[in-house]
N, C-alpha and C positions, 0 to 999 in steps of 0.2 A: 483335275485329275479323273481318267477315265478307269473304271473297274470292268475286268471282263467277268462274263461266266460263259458254262457251256450252254449248248443247248441241248445238245446230248452227254450228258457226263456218264451214263456207265458205258454208252457204246462206244464212246472216246476212250476211253480207259482199258477196254477190254481191246483196243485195234493196239493201242502202246503197246498193251502187255504183251501181246503176238508178236507184235512188229521186233520188241525187245527179245524176245524170247527166240524168235528164229533167227536175230544177231549176235547172237550168245552161243547160239547151238551150231551156225555155221563156222563161229573163231573156234569152239573146243572142236567141233570135227575137224574142222583145216589143221589145230595144233596134232591133232590124233592121226593125220595121214590118212583119212577117210574122206577121198574126192567126192566121190558122189554124192555125199552128205550135208560135206558142203556146199556143192553146188545148189540140191536142192534149196537148203537154208536160205542162201544167200537168195536168191531168185524170189524166193516164199516173201523175203525182207524186202526185197524189191518191189514186191507188187502192194504189201500191207503198207509201206509210207506214202506214198500219195493218196491213198485211203486216210492215213492217221490225218494229214495235213490238212482234207477237205474238213475231216469234221473238227479240226481244230480249227478252221475258218468259218464255222457257223456256230459260230457266239451271240453275244448280249454284249456291247459294249455299251456302260452307263455314265453319264456326269452330270452338270447343274443344267444343262439345257436339255437333254432327252437321254434318247434310247438311239443305237443306231444296232438293226437290226441284221447278224452276217450270215451270209448267204454262200452257199460254193463260186458266185462267180462276182456277186454285188453285194452293198452294203446300204442296207434304206436306213435312212434318215428319220427317227418320230419324236416331234419335242414334245415338252411337259404340255407345253400349252395348246397345242392342237390335239390332246388326249381326252376321250370322252368318258372311257371307263379305264379303272386300272383298279386290280384288287387279287385276291389268293384265292384259288378254287381247289375241288377236291376232287378228282370223278373218278369213280369205283372203284376205288384204293384209299389206303392213307398218304399217300405222295402229295406235298401240294407245292400248287403248281401259280406261279405267278404271271398273268395276262395281260393283256391292254390293247384297246382298241381305239382309232383314228376316230373321231370327229367328221359321221357321215358315211361310216361303215354300214354294210347291209346290215347281218345281225347278229350276234353272240351266240347262235346256231350254228351258222356259218363257220363262228372261225372253232366252234368245236371241230367241225366237221373236216378242217383244213388241217388242224392238230396231227402231229406236233412240228408242220410247216410251217413257216411263218412266210406272210406276203407284204407288201409295202403300208400297211393299211394295220395289222394286229400281226398282234405273237404270243407264244406260250410257253415259258421256260419254265422248270423246274426251280422252285424256293429253296432253296440251298439259305444256313442262317447268315452265311457274307452276305448273300444277297436279298436278304431282310432287310439287314444292318445300312447297305449302300441307297436300297429304299429310303428308311428313315431320313437318313443326313443328307438326302442328293433331290427326294420327290419333294414338292412344294405341296401336295397333296397326300400323303402315304395314307395306304387303307392298314385298316386293322387285317391282324396276321392270326389273330388269337380264335383257333373253331371252340365250343361249347360241342360239352361231350354228350354224344349223341346215345341213350338208354337202349339197351340191349330189348330185341322181340322179344316174343315167351315160344318158347321150344313145341308152343301146338301149328306152328307156322310152318308149310311145307313148302319148296322147293319147285317152283314150275317150270316144266325144262319144256323148252320152245324147241321150234325148228332149227335150230342151231345146236343141240345137244349130239346127234349123231353125226354129222357131217367134223364137228369138231374132234367125236373120237375118233375119227378116221385119220384126222391129220396128223395123229400123234405117231402111227406104225410109217406114215408119210417123210414127218422128219428124221425120228430113226434110220430108216433107208437111208436118207440123205444123208447125214453124219456118219453112216457106215462108207456109202460109195466115196464122200470126201475121205477120211479117211485110210479105205483100200487105194486110191489115185496115190496121195501120198505116202505110201509104203511103198508102191510101186515106183516111184520118180526116185526114192534112197534107196533102192537098192539097186537100183537098174541104172548105165548109164547111157544117158540121151544124149542127143543136141542142144544145143543152148535152145534154140526158139521151141522144138518139142518138150522141154524142159519146162518152160516160161508155160506155154501151154498144160501140162499137167499141174503143176503151182499154180496157178489162175483156175482149173475145172476145181483142185482140190479144195481150193479157198470158197469158192462160188459155193459148192455141194457143202461144207459144213455150214456156211450164211445161210442160204436156202433151211437147209434143216433147223438151224437156231429160228430161224420165222416162222416156220411151219410150225414149230413146240410154242415158240411165244403166241403165236393166233391161236390154237386151239387150247393153249390156260386161260387168255382173255375172253374166249366165246365160251369155255365151260366156266368162269367166275359171273359172266354176265344173264346167268341163267338166274332171276331170281327167288327170293323168299315172299312170297306174298300173303298177306296176314289180315283180318281187319283194323288192322293198327297200325303198320305200316309194312316198309318193305328193303330188303337188304341182299345188297351184290356183294359178290367174293369169298372166301372162303376161311377158316378160322385162322386168325392174325394176318389178316388181312382184308376184309371187309370196310362197307361203307354203309351206313343203316340214315333211313329217312322214316320222322313219323307223320300219317296223314295231315297231323296239323299243323307239321313245321313246313309242310310242302307252301313252296311262294308259286312258283309256273309251273306248267309245262307244256312243253315245244315238240311239236313233230317234224323231222325233218324227212325231206323225199328228194333222193338223188336217183339216179336211172343205175339200177339193181340194187341201191342200199336205203335203208327205210328204218332211222333210228328216234326212238322216243325218249326226251332227255326231262327227268325230272330234277324240278331245283329246287334246294331250298329259300330264295328269294325272289323279289320278283326280275323275270330278263332285266338284263345292263345293258342298257347304262339305265339307272334311277334314282332320282336322286338329284339337288342342284350343283351335286361337287361330284367330279368325276371320282374320287376315291370312294369304291365301293364293299359293303359287307363281304365279311367272311361265305364263301357259297359252295354248299356242297351239290354234286352234279351226278345221278344216276341216268349211265345210257343203257339201253334195253332196244332190243328189236322188235320193230311194231310187226308183230304176228294178230292175230287177230285172240289169240288166248288171251297174251299176253294184254292189247287192249281193252278186251273185257273186264279185265281182272282189276286194270287200274279204274278203270271206269266205275265200276262195281263201288269201289271204296272212297273215291276221289273223285270232286265234285267241281275241280275248277276249270275253264276252259281251257281247249288246247289252241295255242298259236301255230298254224301249219306255215313252214318253211317248204318254197322250192329252189335246189340246186342243180344249177344244169350241170354237165359232165367236166369234166379237170380239161380238158383236150378242149372244147369249147369255148372255157373262160377262157383259155391260155388264147386261144384265136380274137374272144373279144377284147379282151386288155390289150391285142395289137405287137 
């Protein structure tokens, strides 16, 4: 029996809920005799439905032999016996993810760089309670999923503002403007009578503006939370109620990933997977930071672990190399 788990559960629920609301609005508007609003809501439902179906296809299927990694176009098979590392991790938040790497995969840092996208050789998926139970019952080497409680840092530690702080603040008005633009386009489509093709274009533009606004706001929140709180005892990222803390004495590895236009420093609470004789890996806490000079200087001032350097080519170049 195969168990199905969504790879983007929150986004999938949001799109399905919007699709259901627009369908309900179209039905109510048609019953009230408002043909303009009914046509606009029906066009929005018609546009959101394929998006919801594509997100539902992006899933993880699990059985006794392995997993199926679902993408919008393909489903890749990854057997348990071919896995080199399986475990749970937390990255810059309290949310727990399940990851898996095939034998001979390039590196754990590249998998983090590709996340939340999946490839035929590795995957990262949110670990719900049902997924953890399925891993225990189906995986021949179930990893441990209990994270030790991290001690809080003293209040004397200060937040280190990196170069992403001001661009992140500039994303906030941009996201709000995109949301307002989408709302204005949707209001125009609901109030005025348009032909079918212009109406579909307006609905698609409104949905695109709203999606762009949400993406910009989410990117701003992630960038602001990635500005670390550093001190002699440890490092913390995030905000109150949604933060991740690592003590320097609990640090297991430092990994610096270099990609075109992107540089990331990963602080791990355990050695880089795969580690040990078994594919089952211990629970891993991961903090990702922008590798600016100030961040690198502060980290190397308190942590003496060697840094593993990983270079990643551009995504388009990698797609051509894979054929």
